[in-house]
C-alpha positions in Angstrom: -16.8 75.6 -77.5 -19.5 78.0 -78.4 -19.4 79.5 -81.7 -20.8 82.8 -83.1 -23.2 82.1 -86.1 -24.6 84.9 -88.1 -28.3 84.4 -89.1 -31.2 86.1 -90.4 -34.8 85.6 -88.9 -37.8 87.3 -89.9 -35.4 89.6 -92.0 -33.4 90.6 -88.9 -29.7 89.6 -88.8 -28.7 88.1 -85.5 -25.6 86.6 -84.1 -26.3 83.4 -82.1 -24.1 81.5 -80.2 -23.8 77.7 -79.9 -22.1 74.5 -80.5 -24.0 72.9 -82.9 -24.2 75.1 -86.0 -26.1 72.8 -88.2 -28.8 72.5 -85.6 -28.8 76.3 -85.2 -29.3 76.7 -89.0 -32.2 74.0 -89.2 -33.8 75.9 -86.4 -33.3 79.2 -88.1 -34.8 77.7 -91.4 -37.9 76.3 -89.3 -38.6 79.6 -87.8 -38.3 81.4 -91.2 -40.4 79.1 -92.8 -43.2 79.7 -90.2 -42.8 83.4 -90.5 -43.2 83.2 -94.4 -46.2 81.2 -94.1 -47.8 83.7 -91.4 -46.8 86.4 -93.9 -48.9 84.9 -96.7 -52.0 84.4 -94.3 -51.8 87.5 -92.1 -50.5 90.1 -94.6 -51.4 93.0 -92.2 -49.3 91.7 -89.4 -45.6 93.3 -88.6 -42.8 91.2 -88.8 -42.2 91.2 -84.8 -45.7 90.0 -84.6 -45.3 87.4 -87.1 -41.9 86.2 -85.4 -43.8 86.0 -82.0 -46.6 83.9 -83.6 -44.2 81.8 -85.3 -42.4 81.0 -82.0 -45.8 80.1 -80.4 -46.8 77.8 -83.3 -43.5 75.9 -82.9 -43.8 75.9 -79.0 -47.2 74.2 -79.4 -45.9 71.7 -81.9 -43.1 71.0 -79.3 -45.4 70.7 -76.6 -47.6 68.1 -78.7 -44.4 66.1 -79.3 -43.6 66.2 -75.6 -47.2 65.0 -74.8 -47.1 62.1 -77.4 -43.8 61.3 -76.3 -45.1 60.9 -72.7 -48.0 58.8 -74.1 -45.6 56.7 -75.9 -43.4 56.1 -73.0 -46.3 55.0 -71.0 -47.4 52.4 -73.4 -44.0 51.0 -73.9 -43.7 50.7 -70.3 -47.3 49.0 -69.9 -46.6 46.7 -72.5 -43.3 45.7 -71.2 -44.7 45.1 -67.6 -47.4 42.9 -69.5 -44.7 41.0 -71.0 -42.7 40.4 -68.2 -45.7 39.2 -66.1 -46.4 36.7 -68.9 -42.9 35.4 -69.0 -42.8 35.2 -65.2 -46.0 33.1 -65.2 -44.8 31.0 -68.1 -41.3 30.4 -66.4 -43.2 29.3 -62.9 -45.3 26.8 -64.8 -44.2 23.2 -64.7 -43.1 21.6 -67.9 -45.4 18.9 -69.2 
């Protein structure tokens, strides 16, 4: 069941809806950390601009993780295939 959760992102109060309150709060903390970091380095930018930049930074990290995950799955799949081939060859060889 979706639950209303009050949060503040970049100084703006919002009501979000979701099933996992803890996950939403962790996500909000991450966005706020990104906004705060950007505020320190880009002091002249407005909060809405910083919020968009934070979202873009988080999206970029997410895409990097997805790409790495795909590479990891391909690597594990290849290794499992090699192991399968090795075991099949070993199984077919007659015992001495």
